[in-house]
VEXDREN-2710 file (C-alpha; in Angstrom, 1 decimal):
% VEXDREN-2710
k/r/px/py/pz
1/UNK/-22.7/7.0/-11.4
2/UNK/-19.4/8.1/-10.2
3/UNK/-16.2/6.6/-11.6
4/UNK/-14.9/4.7/-8.6
5/UNK/-11.1/4.0/-8.2
6/UNK/-10.0/0.7/-6.5
7/UNK/-6.9/-0.6/-4.9
8/UNK/-5.5/-3.7/-3.2
9/UNK/-3.5/-3.2/0.0
10/UNK/-2.2/-4.7/3.1
11/UNK/-2.6/-2.9/6.3
12/UNK/0.2/-2.6/8.6
13/UNK/-0.5/-3.1/12.2
14/UNK/1.6/-3.3/15.3
15/UNK/4.7/-1.1/16.1
16/UNK/5.8/-0.4/12.4
17/UNK/2.2/0.6/11.6
18/UNK/1.9/2.9/14.6
19/UNK/5.3/4.5/13.7
20/UNK/4.1/5.5/10.2
21/UNK/0.7/6.6/11.4
22/UNK/2.0/8.8/14.1
23/UNK/4.7/10.1/11.7
24/UNK/2.1/11.1/9.2
25/UNK/-0.1/12.8/11.7
26/UNK/3.0/15.1/12.4
27/UNK/4.0/15.6/9.0
28/UNK/0.7/15.8/7.2
29/UNK/-2.1/16.6/9.8
30/UNK/-4.7/17.1/7.0
31/UNK/-4.5/13.3/6.3
32/UNK/-4.1/11.7/9.8
33/UNK/-6.9/9.1/9.2
34/UNK/-5.2/7.1/6.5
35/UNK/-4.1/3.6/7.7
36/UNK/-0.6/2.5/7.1
37/UNK/-0.5/0.1/4.3
38/UNK/1.6/-1.6/1.6
39/UNK/0.0/-1.3/-1.8
40/UNK/-0.3/-4.3/-4.1
41/UNK/-2.5/-2.5/-6.8
42/UNK/-2.3/1.3/-6.9
43/UNK/-5.7/3.1/-7.6
44/UNK/-7.5/2.2/-10.6
45/UNK/-10.7/1.9/-12.4
46/UNK/-12.2/-1.5/-12.9
47/UNK/-12.9/-3.2/-16.3
48/UNK/-15.9/-4.9/-15.3
49/UNK/-17.7/-5.5/-11.9
50/UNK/-16.4/-5.6/-8.4
51/UNK/-17.4/-9.1/-8.3
52/UNK/-15.1/-9.8/-11.3
53/UNK/-12.4/-8.1/-9.7
54/UNK/-12.8/-10.0/-6.5
55/UNK/-12.6/-13.3/-8.4
56/UNK/-9.4/-12.2/-10.0
57/UNK/-8.0/-11.4/-6.6
58/UNK/-9.1/-14.6/-5.0
59/UNK/-7.7/-16.6/-8.0
60/UNK/-4.4/-15.2/-7.6
61/UNK/-4.1/-14.8/-3.9
62/UNK/-5.2/-18.2/-3.2
63/UNK/-2.1/-19.4/-4.9
64/UNK/0.3/-17.5/-2.8
65/UNK/1.2/-18.6/0.6
66/UNK/1.7/-15.7/3.3
67/UNK/5.2/-14.4/3.3
68/UNK/7.1/-11.9/5.4
69/UNK/8.6/-8.8/4.0
70/UNK/11.5/-6.5/5.6
71/UNK/11.3/-2.8/5.7
72/UNK/14.3/-1.0/4.6
73/UNK/15.4/2.8/4.4
74/UNK/13.4/5.7/4.2
75/UNK/13.3/7.1/0.6
76/UNK/11.4/9.7/-1.6
77/UNK/10.0/9.5/-5.0
78/UNK/10.8/13.3/-5.5
79/UNK/11.2/14.9/-8.1
80/UNK/8.6/12.6/-9.7
81/UNK/6.2/13.0/-6.8
82/UNK/6.7/14.5/-3.3
83/UNK/6.2/11.4/-1.5
84/UNK/8.3/9.7/1.3
85/UNK/8.2/6.1/2.1
86/UNK/9.9/3.2/3.7
87/UNK/11.3/0.8/1.0
88/UNK/10.5/-3.0/1.2
89/UNK/13.7/-4.8/1.1
90/UNK/13.3/-8.3/1.8
91/UNK/10.6/-10.2/-0.5
92/UNK/10.2/-7.1/-2.8
93/UNK/10.5/-9.6/-5.7
94/UNK/7.5/-11.5/-4.3
95/UNK/5.3/-8.4/-3.9
96/UNK/6.3/-7.4/-7.5
97/UNK/5.4/-10.8/-8.8
98/UNK/2.0/-10.7/-7.2
99/UNK/1.5/-7.2/-8.4
100/UNK/2.2/-8.4/-11.9
101/UNK/-0.4/-11.4/-11.6
102/UNK/-3.0/-9.2/-10.2
103/UNK/-2.7/-6.4/-12.8
104/UNK/-4.9/-8.5/-15.2
105/UNK/-8.5/-8.9/-16.4
106/UNK/-10.8/-6.8/-14.4
107/UNK/-7.9/-5.2/-12.7
108/UNK/-5.6/-4.6/-15.7
109/UNK/-4.4/-0.8/-15.7
110/UNK/-1.5/1.0/-17.4
111/UNK/-0.1/2.7/-14.2
112/UNK/1.6/6.0/-14.5
113/UNK/4.8/4.9/-12.4
114/UNK/6.8/1.7/-12.0
115/UNK/5.6/-0.5/-9.3
116/UNK/8.0/-0.2/-6.4
117/UNK/7.0/-2.1/-3.2
118/UNK/7.0/0.4/-0.3
119/UNK/5.1/1.7/2.9
120/UNK/4.0/5.3/2.3
121/UNK/4.6/7.7/4.9
122/UNK/3.1/10.9/3.4
123/UNK/2.6/12.7/0.2
124/UNK/3.6/16.2/0.8
125/UNK/2.3/19.3/-1.2
126/UNK/5.9/20.4/-2.5
127/UNK/9.3/19.0/-3.2
128/UNK/10.9/21.0/-0.6
129/UNK/8.5/19.8/2.1
130/UNK/9.1/16.3/1.0
131/UNK/12.8/16.8/1.4
132/UNK/12.4/18.2/4.9
133/UNK/10.0/15.4/5.7
134/UNK/12.6/12.8/4.4
135/UNK/15.2/14.2/6.7
136/UNK/13.0/14.0/9.7
137/UNK/11.6/10.6/8.9
138/UNK/15.0/9.1/8.2
139/UNK/16.3/10.3/11.6
140/UNK/13.2/9.0/13.4
141/UNK/13.3/5.6/11.4
142/UNK/16.9/5.1/12.3
143/UNK/15.8/5.4/16.1
144/UNK/13.0/2.9/15.6
145/UNK/13.6/-0.1/17.7
146/UNK/10.5/-2.1/16.8
147/UNK/10.4/-5.1/14.2
148/UNK/10.9/-4.2/10.6
149/UNK/9.6/-7.6/9.5
150/UNK/5.9/-7.6/8.5
151/UNK/4.0/-11.0/7.8
152/UNK/1.6/-10.6/4.8
153/UNK/-1.1/-12.9/5.2
154/UNK/-4.2/-10.8/4.5
155/UNK/-4.8/-8.1/1.7
156/UNK/-8.0/-5.9/1.5
157/UNK/-9.7/-4.7/-1.6
158/UNK/-10.8/-1.1/-1.2
159/UNK/-12.8/1.6/-3.0
160/UNK/-12.4/5.3/-3.0
161/UNK/-15.8/6.7/-2.2
162/UNK/-14.5/10.4/-2.1
163/UNK/-11.1/12.0/-2.4
164/UNK/-8.8/10.3/0.3
165/UNK/-11.7/8.4/1.8
166/UNK/-11.3/4.6/1.2
167/UNK/-13.8/2.0/2.0
168/UNK/-12.7/-1.7/2.8
169/UNK/-14.7/-3.9/0.5
170/UNK/-13.5/-7.3/1.2
171/UNK/-10.5/-9.0/3.1
172/UNK/-8.5/-11.5/1.1
173/UNK/-6.2/-14.1/2.8
174/UNK/-3.3/-15.3/1.0
175/UNK/-3.3/-18.9/0.2
176/UNK/-7.1/-19.3/0.6
177/UNK/-10.5/-18.2/-0.6
178/UNK/-12.1/-14.8/0.1
179/UNK/-13.0/-14.3/3.8
180/UNK/-16.7/-13.9/4.2
181/UNK/-17.7/-10.1/4.2
END
């Protein structure tokens, strides 16, 4: 039996999501299929069943009302990791609190990095490529005229079935019970 990894994300649709997906296709054509998303729980193994994990998610997400976040500047995690991203400015503290609550029970995991709310653009293969991508992404983001506000009302519990191949397991609405699968 394979050791699956699981995550909890909020897909970003609309103009901001399209911007990120188009930019990712240009910067990292090997991974154009990944949907734009905000991560609430980074990839992790489970301590128990998928059902137990979903119960934990439902318990915590059911108590959080939908909220809006604001996208800030383009940044990088370099030199720690050659990743470029858009920082979450408005409501980042609400994302951090929900992350803290969800990182428990079947979903508990000692993460390698501190949790920083962000919208990943691309993880590059080297620090230099990340710095080059950072310059291009920053220029493009400055010219972006669409909304930088995103309503978070639904998260998605996902499983990695193969490297960079994630499968949606269950949608979860904030402020309510699990949506039927």
